[in-house]
A tleap script that builds the chain and sets N, CA, C and O, in Angstrom:
source leaprc.protein.ff14SB
mol = sequence {
  NMET ALA PRO VAL THR LEU PRO PRO ILE GLN
  ALA VAL PRO GLY SER VAL ASP GLY SER THR
  PRO GLN ALA MET ALA THR ALA ASP ASN TYR
  ILE MET ARG ASN ASP GLY LYS THR ILE LEU
  HIE PHE ILE LYS ALA GLY ALA ASN PRO ALA
  THR ILE THR ILE VAL THR PRO LYS THR VAL
  GLY GLY LEU ALA VAL ALA GLU GLN THR PHE
  VAL VAL ALA ALA SER GLY GLY VAL GLU PHE
  ALA GLY PRO PHE PRO PRO ASP LEU TYR ASN
  ASP ALA SER GLY ASP ILE ASP ILE SER THR
  SER GLU ALA THR ASP ILE THR VAL GLN ALA
  ILE ARG CVAL
}
set mol.1.N position { 12.508 5.432 -24.484 }
set mol.1.CA position { 11.555 4.993 -23.487 }
set mol.1.C position { 10.136 5.244 -23.986 }
set mol.1.O position { 9.847 6.290 -24.566 }
set mol.2.N position { 9.286 4.304 -23.761 }
set mol.2.CA position { 7.884 4.465 -24.126 }
set mol.2.C position { 7.138 5.091 -22.954 }
set mol.2.O position { 7.283 4.629 -21.822 }
set mol.3.N position { 6.336 6.139 -23.199 }
set mol.3.CA position { 5.569 6.723 -22.097 }
set mol.3.C position { 4.353 5.871 -21.750 }
set mol.3.O position { 3.621 5.423 -22.633 }
set mol.4.N position { 4.150 5.655 -20.457 }
set mol.4.CA position { 2.993 4.916 -19.955 }
set mol.4.C position { 2.240 5.861 -19.026 }
set mol.4.O position { 2.814 6.363 -18.060 }
set mol.5.N position { 0.965 6.109 -19.305 }
set mol.5.CA position { 0.163 7.012 -18.484 }
set mol.5.C position { -0.384 6.280 -17.270 }
set mol.5.O position { -0.937 5.187 -17.388 }
set mol.6.N position { -0.225 6.895 -16.095 }
set mol.6.CA position { -0.766 6.348 -14.849 }
set mol.6.C position { -2.054 7.091 -14.513 }
set mol.6.O position { -1.996 8.241 -14.077 }
set mol.7.N position { -3.213 6.467 -14.705 }
set mol.7.CA position { -4.461 7.133 -14.332 }
set mol.7.C position { -4.697 7.003 -12.828 }
set mol.7.O position { -4.750 5.884 -12.317 }
set mol.8.N position { -4.839 8.115 -12.110 }
set mol.8.CA position { -5.055 8.016 -10.664 }
set mol.8.C position { -6.427 7.444 -10.327 }
set mol.8.O position { -7.404 7.657 -11.045 }
set mol.9.N position { -6.473 6.712 -9.218 }
set mol.9.CA position { -7.757 6.308 -8.666 }
set mol.9.C position { -8.088 7.307 -7.561 }
set mol.9.O position { -7.184 7.875 -6.948 }
set mol.10.N position { -9.356 7.521 -7.307 }
set mol.10.CA position { -9.789 8.500 -6.315 }
set mol.10.C position { -9.925 7.850 -4.949 }
set mol.10.O position { -10.613 6.840 -4.800 }
set mol.11.N position { -9.269 8.430 -3.953 }
set mol.11.CA position { -9.442 7.965 -2.577 }
set mol.11.C position { -10.830 8.376 -2.100 }
set mol.11.O position { -11.294 9.481 -2.385 }
set mol.12.N position { -11.480 7.489 -1.380 }
set mol.12.CA position { -12.810 7.754 -0.832 }
set mol.12.C position { -12.813 7.337 0.635 }
set mol.12.O position { -11.975 6.536 1.049 }
set mol.13.N position { -13.749 7.872 1.432 }
set mol.13.CA position { -13.821 7.438 2.823 }
set mol.13.C position { -14.015 5.921 2.906 }
set mol.13.O position { -14.827 5.349 2.180 }
set mol.14.N position { -13.286 5.303 3.769 }
set mol.14.CA position { -13.423 3.858 3.972 }
set mol.14.C position { -12.278 3.071 3.402 }
set mol.14.O position { -11.561 2.402 4.146 }
set mol.15.N position { -12.082 3.130 2.081 }
set mol.15.CA position { -10.995 2.361 1.474 }
set mol.15.C position { -10.737 2.835 0.058 }
set mol.15.O position { -11.497 3.627 -0.501 }
set mol.16.N position { -9.651 2.337 -0.510 }
set mol.16.CA position { -9.290 2.620 -1.892 }
set mol.16.C position { -9.080 1.288 -2.577 }
set mol.16.O position { -8.388 0.419 -2.045 }
set mol.17.N position { -9.667 1.112 -3.753 }
set mol.17.CA position { -9.481 -0.125 -4.508 }
set mol.17.C position { -8.134 -0.073 -5.218 }
set mol.17.O position { -8.005 0.559 -6.266 }
set mol.18.N position { -7.144 -0.728 -4.655 }
set mol.18.CA position { -5.806 -0.754 -5.239 }
set mol.18.C position { -5.532 -2.012 -6.030 }
set mol.18.O position { -4.390 -2.465 -6.103 }
set mol.19.N position { -6.569 -2.582 -6.623 }
set mol.19.CA position { -6.428 -3.875 -7.294 }
set mol.19.C position { -5.898 -3.768 -8.719 }
set mol.19.O position { -5.736 -4.791 -9.384 }
set mol.20.N position { -5.623 -2.554 -9.208 }
set mol.20.CA position { -5.157 -2.415 -10.585 }
set mol.20.C position { -3.842 -1.638 -10.677 }
set mol.20.O position { -3.766 -0.662 -11.423 }
set mol.21.N position { -2.807 -2.046 -9.938 }
set mol.21.CA position { -1.533 -1.334 -10.051 }
set mol.21.C position { -0.881 -1.595 -11.406 }
set mol.21.O position { -1.187 -2.581 -12.075 }
set mol.22.N position { 0.012 -0.706 -11.795 }
set mol.22.CA position { 0.729 -0.791 -13.062 }
set mol.22.C position { 2.088 -1.440 -12.832 }
set mol.22.O position { 2.878 -0.945 -12.027 }
set mol.23.N position { 2.372 -2.542 -13.528 }
set mol.23.CA position { 3.713 -3.133 -13.483 }
set mol.23.C position { 4.681 -2.164 -14.154 }
set mol.23.O position { 4.346 -1.545 -15.163 }
set mol.24.N position { 5.877 -2.035 -13.594 }
set mol.24.CA position { 6.859 -1.103 -14.136 }
set mol.24.C position { 7.955 -1.846 -14.898 }
set mol.24.O position { 8.262 -3.001 -14.605 }
set mol.25.N position { 8.538 -1.159 -15.882 }
set mol.25.CA position { 9.646 -1.689 -16.671 }
set mol.25.C position { 10.703 -0.605 -16.807 }
set mol.25.O position { 10.371 0.578 -16.884 }
set mol.26.N position { 11.970 -0.996 -16.836 }
set mol.26.CA position { 13.045 -0.013 -16.965 }
set mol.26.C position { 13.046 0.646 -18.339 }
set mol.26.O position { 13.568 1.751 -18.484 }
set mol.27.N position { 12.479 0.001 -19.341 }
set mol.27.CA position { 12.456 0.547 -20.694 }
set mol.27.C position { 11.400 1.630 -20.876 }
set mol.27.O position { 11.373 2.289 -21.916 }
set mol.28.N position { 10.534 1.828 -19.893 }
set mol.28.CA position { 9.443 2.798 -20.004 }
set mol.28.C position { 9.630 3.940 -19.018 }
set mol.28.O position { 10.310 3.800 -18.002 }
set mol.29.N position { 9.008 5.083 -19.338 }
set mol.29.CA position { 8.861 6.127 -18.337 }
set mol.29.C position { 7.365 6.293 -18.110 }
set mol.29.O position { 6.558 6.056 -19.009 }
set mol.30.N position { 7.013 6.693 -16.925 }
set mol.30.CA position { 5.614 6.743 -16.500 }
set mol.30.C position { 5.244 8.199 -16.270 }
set mol.30.O position { 5.974 8.938 -15.608 }
set mol.31.N position { 4.107 8.606 -16.819 }
set mol.31.CA position { 3.666 9.982 -16.657 }
set mol.31.C position { 2.315 10.000 -15.962 }
set mol.31.O position { 1.476 9.120 -16.157 }
set mol.32.N position { 2.134 11.026 -15.147 }
set mol.32.CA position { 0.884 11.182 -14.420 }
set mol.32.C position { 0.522 12.657 -14.432 }
set mol.32.O position { 1.363 13.505 -14.133 }
set mol.33.N position { -0.723 12.972 -14.775 }
set mol.33.CA position { -1.202 14.350 -14.680 }
set mol.33.C position { -1.180 14.734 -13.208 }
set mol.33.O position { -1.797 14.067 -12.378 }
set mol.34.N position { -0.470 15.808 -12.887 }
set mol.34.CA position { -0.237 16.164 -11.487 }
set mol.34.C position { -1.023 17.400 -11.080 }
set mol.34.O position { -0.825 18.488 -11.619 }
set mol.35.N position { -1.918 17.210 -10.119 }
set mol.35.CA position { -2.698 18.320 -9.569 }
set mol.35.C position { -2.219 18.717 -8.175 }
set mol.35.O position { -2.823 19.576 -7.532 }
set mol.36.N position { -1.138 18.096 -7.707 }
set mol.36.CA position { -0.618 18.386 -6.380 }
set mol.36.C position { -1.358 17.663 -5.271 }
set mol.36.O position { -1.075 17.882 -4.093 }
set mol.37.N position { -2.306 16.801 -5.633 }
set mol.37.CA position { -3.112 16.073 -4.647 }
set mol.37.C position { -3.053 14.567 -4.872 }
set mol.37.O position { -3.951 13.837 -4.453 }
set mol.38.N position { -2.003 14.107 -5.527 }
set mol.38.CA position { -1.896 12.690 -5.863 }
set mol.38.C position { -0.619 12.117 -5.269 }
set mol.38.O position { 0.436 12.752 -5.295 }
set mol.39.N position { -0.732 10.900 -4.730 }
set mol.39.CA position { 0.427 10.189 -4.205 }
set mol.39.C position { 0.659 8.937 -5.042 }
set mol.39.O position { -0.236 8.471 -5.747 }
set mol.40.N position { 1.851 8.408 -4.956 }
set mol.40.CA position { 2.203 7.174 -5.656 }
set mol.40.C position { 2.477 6.088 -4.625 }
set mol.40.O position { 3.122 6.333 -3.606 }
set mol.41.N position { 1.983 4.894 -4.898 }
set mol.41.CA position { 2.159 3.743 -4.011 }
set mol.41.C position { 2.950 2.689 -4.782 }
set mol.41.O position { 2.488 2.195 -5.810 }
set mol.42.N position { 4.131 2.347 -4.292 }
set mol.42.CA position { 5.005 1.367 -4.928 }
set mol.42.C position { 5.069 0.111 -4.071 }
set mol.42.O position { 5.152 0.195 -2.845 }
set mol.43.N position { 5.030 -1.052 -4.713 }
set mol.43.CA position { 5.213 -2.336 -4.033 }
set mol.43.C position { 6.256 -3.124 -4.815 }
set mol.43.O position { 6.156 -3.252 -6.036 }
set mol.44.N position { 7.258 -3.651 -4.113 }
set mol.44.CA position { 8.349 -4.400 -4.746 }
set mol.44.C position { 8.395 -5.808 -4.187 }
set mol.44.O position { 8.656 -5.996 -2.999 }
set mol.45.N position { 8.143 -6.803 -5.031 }
set mol.45.CA position { 8.196 -8.202 -4.605 }
set mol.45.C position { 9.478 -8.888 -5.064 }
set mol.45.O position { 9.840 -9.934 -4.526 }
set mol.46.N position { 10.168 -8.319 -6.047 }
set mol.46.CA position { 11.372 -8.932 -6.588 }
set mol.46.C position { 12.541 -8.910 -5.619 }
set mol.46.O position { 12.502 -8.229 -4.595 }
set mol.47.N position { 13.586 -9.667 -5.956 }
set mol.47.CA position { 14.727 -9.889 -5.066 }
set mol.47.C position { 15.707 -8.725 -4.985 }
set mol.47.O position { 16.585 -8.733 -4.123 }
set mol.48.N position { 15.586 -7.724 -5.857 }
set mol.48.CA position { 16.505 -6.585 -5.837 }
set mol.48.C position { 15.747 -5.297 -5.548 }
set mol.48.O position { 14.594 -5.161 -5.958 }
set mol.49.N position { 16.372 -4.341 -4.847 }
set mol.49.CA position { 15.715 -3.059 -4.617 }
set mol.49.C position { 15.614 -2.262 -5.915 }
set mol.49.O position { 16.332 -2.540 -6.875 }
set mol.50.N position { 14.728 -1.277 -5.942 }
set mol.50.CA position { 14.554 -0.419 -7.115 }
set mol.50.C position { 14.694 1.038 -6.701 }
set mol.50.O position { 14.104 1.470 -5.711 }
set mol.51.N position { 15.478 1.790 -7.463 }
set mol.51.CA position { 15.562 3.231 -7.252 }
set mol.51.C position { 14.536 3.900 -8.154 }
set mol.51.O position { 14.547 3.712 -9.371 }
set mol.52.N position { 13.657 4.675 -7.552 }
set mol.52.CA position { 12.631 5.407 -8.284 }
set mol.52.C position { 13.115 6.839 -8.461 }
set mol.52.O position { 13.639 7.443 -7.525 }
set mol.53.N position { 12.938 7.379 -9.660 }
set mol.53.CA position { 13.308 8.761 -9.945 }
set mol.53.C position { 12.071 9.535 -10.365 }
set mol.53.O position { 11.344 9.124 -11.269 }
set mol.54.N position { 11.838 10.669 -9.696 }
set mol.54.CA position { 10.789 11.606 -10.076 }
set mol.54.C position { 11.521 12.822 -10.640 }
set mol.54.O position { 12.290 13.473 -9.933 }
set mol.55.N position { 11.280 13.123 -11.913 }
set mol.55.CA position { 11.983 14.208 -12.590 }
set mol.55.C position { 11.502 15.558 -12.061 }
set mol.55.O position { 10.305 15.769 -11.863 }
set mol.56.N position { 12.445 16.465 -11.835 }
set mol.56.CA position { 12.127 17.841 -11.455 }
set mol.56.C position { 12.644 18.757 -12.566 }
set mol.56.O position { 13.831 19.082 -12.590 }
set mol.57.N position { 11.764 19.180 -13.490 }
set mol.57.CA position { 12.218 19.963 -14.637 }
set mol.57.C position { 12.520 21.431 -14.329 }
set mol.57.O position { 12.977 22.160 -15.210 }
set mol.58.N position { 12.278 21.866 -13.116 }
set mol.58.CA position { 12.427 23.277 -12.768 }
set mol.58.C position { 13.898 23.663 -12.614 }
set mol.58.O position { 14.738 22.852 -12.223 }
set mol.59.N position { 14.178 24.918 -12.932 }
set mol.59.CA position { 15.479 25.499 -12.641 }
set mol.59.C position { 15.270 26.714 -11.747 }
set mol.59.O position { 14.252 27.400 -11.845 }
set mol.60.N position { 16.227 26.972 -10.886 }
set mol.60.CA position { 16.196 28.130 -9.995 }
set mol.60.C position { 17.521 28.857 -10.162 }
set mol.60.O position { 18.584 28.279 -9.936 }
set mol.61.N position { 17.459 30.104 -10.552 }
set mol.61.CA position { 18.685 30.869 -10.760 }
set mol.61.C position { 19.583 30.261 -11.810 }
set mol.61.O position { 20.806 30.369 -11.727 }
set mol.62.N position { 18.981 29.616 -12.805 }
set mol.62.CA position { 19.747 28.979 -13.870 }
set mol.62.C position { 20.298 27.610 -13.521 }
set mol.62.O position { 20.967 26.984 -14.342 }
set mol.63.N position { 20.023 27.137 -12.305 }
set mol.63.CA position { 20.514 25.828 -11.875 }
set mol.63.C position { 19.374 24.827 -11.832 }
set mol.63.O position { 18.279 25.143 -11.367 }
set mol.64.N position { 19.629 23.625 -12.315 }
set mol.64.CA position { 18.610 22.573 -12.317 }
set mol.64.C position { 18.346 22.090 -10.897 }
set mol.64.O position { 19.277 21.902 -10.114 }
set mol.65.N position { 17.075 21.892 -10.573 }
set mol.65.CA position { 16.699 21.301 -9.290 }
set mol.65.C position { 16.978 19.804 -9.380 }
set mol.65.O position { 16.610 19.167 -10.367 }
set mol.66.N position { 17.621 19.240 -8.369 }
set mol.66.CA position { 17.980 17.813 -8.380 }
set mol.66.C position { 16.737 16.936 -8.456 }
set mol.66.O position { 15.702 17.258 -7.871 }
set mol.67.N position { 16.847 15.829 -9.179 }
set mol.67.CA position { 15.751 14.867 -9.270 }
set mol.67.C position { 15.462 14.292 -7.888 }
set mol.67.O position { 16.363 14.168 -7.058 }
set mol.68.N position { 14.209 13.945 -7.648 }
set mol.68.CA position { 13.814 13.286 -6.399 }
set mol.68.C position { 14.007 11.784 -6.592 }
set mol.68.O position { 13.410 11.204 -7.499 }
set mol.69.N position { 14.820 11.148 -5.768 }
set mol.69.CA position { 15.016 9.699 -5.861 }
set mol.69.C position { 14.805 9.062 -4.497 }
set mol.69.O position { 15.037 9.683 -3.460 }
set mol.70.N position { 14.364 7.818 -4.517 }
set mol.70.CA position { 14.230 7.027 -3.295 }
set mol.70.C position { 14.258 5.566 -3.680 }
set mol.70.O position { 14.085 5.220 -4.849 }
set mol.71.N position { 14.476 4.704 -2.697 }
set mol.71.CA position { 14.618 3.270 -2.943 }
set mol.71.C position { 13.412 2.528 -2.390 }
set mol.71.O position { 12.972 2.772 -1.266 }
set mol.72.N position { 12.884 1.610 -3.208 }
set mol.72.CA position { 11.866 0.667 -2.751 }
set mol.72.C position { 12.616 -0.627 -2.452 }
set mol.72.O position { 13.221 -1.221 -3.344 }
set mol.73.N position { 12.572 -1.055 -1.208 }
set mol.73.CA position { 13.329 -2.228 -0.774 }
set mol.73.C position { 12.875 -3.493 -1.499 }
set mol.73.O position { 11.739 -3.585 -1.963 }
set mol.74.N position { 13.775 -4.454 -1.586 }
set mol.74.CA position { 13.477 -5.739 -2.228 }
set mol.74.C position { 12.545 -6.579 -1.368 }
set mol.74.O position { 12.407 -6.361 -0.165 }
set mol.75.N position { 11.915 -7.538 -2.018 }
set mol.75.CA position { 11.146 -8.597 -1.342 }
set mol.75.C position { 10.153 -8.079 -0.310 }
set mol.75.O position { 10.261 -8.379 0.879 }
set mol.76.N position { 9.192 -7.304 -0.776 }
set mol.76.CA position { 8.141 -6.813 0.115 }
set mol.76.C position { 8.228 -5.343 0.438 }
set mol.76.O position { 7.500 -4.863 1.307 }
set mol.77.N position { 9.098 -4.610 -0.239 }
set mol.77.CA position { 9.215 -3.175 0.004 }
set mol.77.C position { 7.957 -2.435 -0.414 }
set mol.77.O position { 7.386 -2.706 -1.470 }
set mol.78.N position { 7.533 -1.499 0.422 }
set mol.78.CA position { 6.360 -0.667 0.147 }
set mol.78.C position { 6.750 0.779 0.414 }
set mol.78.O position { 7.284 1.096 1.477 }
set mol.79.N position { 6.486 1.653 -0.545 }
set mol.79.CA position { 6.779 3.078 -0.384 }
set mol.79.C position { 5.614 3.902 -0.915 }
set mol.79.O position { 4.981 3.547 -1.910 }
set mol.80.N position { 5.346 5.003 -0.234 }
set mol.80.CA position { 4.416 6.018 -0.715 }
set mol.80.C position { 5.236 7.264 -1.003 }
set mol.80.O position { 6.161 7.579 -0.254 }
set mol.81.N position { 4.915 7.976 -2.072 }
set mol.81.CA position { 5.610 9.212 -2.417 }
set mol.81.C position { 4.587 10.260 -2.824 }
set mol.81.O position { 3.563 9.942 -3.429 }
set mol.82.N position { 4.871 11.499 -2.488 }
set mol.82.CA position { 3.971 12.583 -2.845 }
set mol.82.C position { 3.229 13.090 -1.628 }
set mol.82.O position { 3.447 12.612 -0.515 }
set mol.83.N position { 2.364 14.044 -1.835 }
set mol.83.CA position { 2.027 14.688 -3.109 }
set mol.83.C position { 3.192 15.530 -3.639 }
set mol.83.O position { 4.152 15.815 -2.925 }
set mol.84.N position { 3.077 15.914 -4.906 }
set mol.84.CA position { 4.141 16.588 -5.620 }
set mol.84.C position { 3.704 18.007 -5.986 }
set mol.84.O position { 2.792 18.167 -6.796 }
set mol.85.N position { 4.329 19.045 -5.411 }
set mol.85.CA position { 3.954 20.415 -5.749 }
set mol.85.C position { 4.109 20.665 -7.255 }
set mol.85.O position { 5.204 20.498 -7.793 }
set mol.86.N position { 3.036 21.061 -7.939 }
set mol.86.CA position { 3.097 21.229 -9.393 }
set mol.86.C position { 4.170 22.204 -9.869 }
set mol.86.O position { 4.782 21.970 -10.912 }
set mol.87.N position { 4.415 23.290 -9.137 }
set mol.87.CA position { 5.394 24.273 -9.598 }
set mol.87.C position { 6.818 23.728 -9.605 }
set mol.87.O position { 7.695 24.304 -10.248 }
set mol.88.N position { 7.054 22.644 -8.909 }
set mol.88.CA position { 8.383 22.039 -8.854 }
set mol.88.C position { 8.510 20.819 -9.766 }
set mol.88.O position { 9.551 20.620 -10.392 }
set mol.89.N position { 7.458 20.005 -9.843 }
set mol.89.CA position { 7.543 18.708 -10.519 }
set mol.89.C position { 6.899 18.653 -11.906 }
set mol.89.O position { 7.267 17.798 -12.711 }
set mol.90.N position { 5.956 19.536 -12.203 }
set mol.90.CA position { 5.238 19.421 -13.471 }
set mol.90.C position { 6.078 19.855 -14.660 }
set mol.90.O position { 6.846 20.814 -14.587 }
set mol.91.N position { 5.910 19.115 -15.772 }
set mol.91.CA position { 6.497 19.542 -17.030 }
set mol.91.C position { 5.527 20.521 -17.700 }
set mol.91.O position { 4.515 20.891 -17.105 }
set mol.92.N position { 5.825 20.937 -18.916 }
set mol.92.CA position { 4.989 21.915 -19.620 }
set mol.92.C position { 3.579 21.405 -19.888 }
set mol.92.O position { 2.669 22.204 -20.113 }
set mol.93.N position { 3.381 20.082 -19.867 }
set mol.93.CA position { 2.055 19.494 -20.100 }
set mol.93.C position { 1.264 19.295 -18.813 }
set mol.93.O position { 0.109 18.872 -18.860 }
set mol.94.N position { 1.869 19.594 -17.663 }
set mol.94.CA position { 1.194 19.386 -16.382 }
set mol.94.C position { 1.360 17.986 -15.831 }
set mol.94.O position { 0.609 17.565 -14.952 }
set mol.95.N position { 2.348 17.259 -16.350 }
set mol.95.CA position { 2.590 15.880 -15.925 }
set mol.95.C position { 3.869 15.791 -15.098 }
set mol.95.O position { 4.731 16.667 -15.162 }
set mol.96.N position { 3.972 14.703 -14.312 }
set mol.96.CA position { 5.256 14.347 -13.715 }
set mol.96.C position { 5.756 13.089 -14.415 }
set mol.96.O position { 4.976 12.312 -14.966 }
set mol.97.N position { 7.062 12.908 -14.380 }
set mol.97.CA position { 7.734 11.803 -15.068 }
set mol.97.C position { 8.409 10.930 -14.016 }
set mol.97.O position { 9.167 11.419 -13.178 }
set mol.98.N position { 8.119 9.619 -14.073 }
set mol.98.CA position { 8.591 8.660 -13.075 }
set mol.98.C position { 9.316 7.525 -13.792 }
set mol.98.O position { 8.872 7.077 -14.849 }
set mol.99.N position { 10.433 7.056 -13.225 }
set mol.99.CA position { 11.114 5.893 -13.799 }
set mol.99.C position { 11.660 5.016 -12.680 }
set mol.99.O position { 11.759 5.442 -11.529 }
set mol.100.N position { 12.016 3.772 -13.040 }
set mol.100.CA position { 12.580 2.819 -12.086 }
set mol.100.C position { 13.889 2.264 -12.633 }
set mol.100.O position { 14.070 2.152 -13.845 }
set mol.101.N position { 14.794 1.918 -11.729 }
set mol.101.CA position { 16.080 1.339 -12.120 }
set mol.101.C position { 16.025 -0.178 -12.218 }
set mol.101.O position { 16.931 -0.798 -12.776 }
set mol.102.N position { 14.976 -0.777 -11.684 }
set mol.102.CA position { 14.884 -2.243 -11.608 }
set mol.102.C position { 13.421 -2.625 -11.767 }
set mol.102.O position { 12.555 -2.061 -11.098 }
set mol.103.N position { 13.142 -3.572 -12.641 }
set mol.103.CA position { 11.750 -3.818 -13.018 }
set mol.103.C position { 11.198 -5.176 -12.614 }
set mol.103.O position { 10.084 -5.518 -13.008 }
set mol.104.N position { 11.935 -5.954 -11.847 }
set mol.104.CA position { 11.436 -7.271 -11.472 }
set mol.104.C position { 10.410 -7.139 -10.361 }
set mol.104.O position { 10.740 -6.757 -9.239 }
set mol.105.N position { 9.168 -7.457 -10.680 }
set mol.105.CA position { 8.082 -7.462 -9.696 }
set mol.105.C position { 7.960 -6.163 -8.908 }
set mol.105.O position { 7.997 -6.167 -7.678 }
set mol.106.N position { 7.813 -5.047 -9.630 }
set mol.106.CA position { 7.520 -3.763 -8.982 }
set mol.106.C position { 6.283 -3.168 -9.640 }
set mol.106.O position { 6.135 -3.196 -10.862 }
set mol.107.N position { 5.400 -2.630 -8.807 }
set mol.107.CA position { 4.182 -1.997 -9.317 }
set mol.107.C position { 4.051 -0.600 -8.729 }
set mol.107.O position { 4.639 -0.277 -7.697 }
set mol.108.N position { 3.256 0.223 -9.424 }
set mol.108.CA position { 2.957 1.574 -8.956 }
set mol.108.C position { 1.468 1.824 -9.140 }
set mol.108.O position { 0.868 1.368 -10.113 }
set mol.109.N position { 0.883 2.546 -8.205 }
set mol.109.CA position { -0.530 2.943 -8.273 }
set mol.109.C position { -0.594 4.421 -7.898 }
set mol.109.O position { -0.050 4.823 -6.870 }
set mol.110.N position { -1.252 5.231 -8.722 }
set mol.110.CA position { -1.469 6.645 -8.416 }
set mol.110.C position { -2.802 6.780 -7.690 }
set mol.110.O position { -3.817 6.237 -8.126 }
set mol.111.N position { -2.787 7.517 -6.569 }
set mol.111.CA position { -3.991 7.682 -5.752 }
set mol.111.C position { -4.207 9.170 -5.501 }
set mol.111.O position { -3.363 9.832 -4.898 }
set mol.112.N position { -5.335 9.690 -5.964 }
set mol.112.CA position { -5.679 11.094 -5.720 }
set mol.112.C position { -6.357 11.189 -4.362 }
set mol.112.O position { -7.347 10.503 -4.107 }
set mol.113.N position { -5.821 12.042 -3.488 }
set mol.113.CA position { -6.364 12.174 -2.127 }
set mol.113.C position { -7.151 13.461 -1.967 }
set mol.113.O position { -7.677 13.733 -0.888 }
savepdb mol mol.pdb
quit
């Protein structure tokens, strides 16, 4: 998988310019520097739903914490996810890792709140 960096846009009073979302592909994984104050906005226009996976690299008592997954519905599905507590979701670089199971007409936008 090729890593694709998601640069967050800053939320401001009034509105957020969401005109530059990132198209997603199943062959890529998406990384975002996580400060615990960022949410992800997914929009799905394609005919099939997409399962999004947020990796949780943490272990507790020697047991892996289950990955966070959710579905973005087909044909107009919209989902917001986050914020993501850094102690649970961040890797050693301070990033979170995001992937999709289906890549037809799905976009993601990182928004720092």
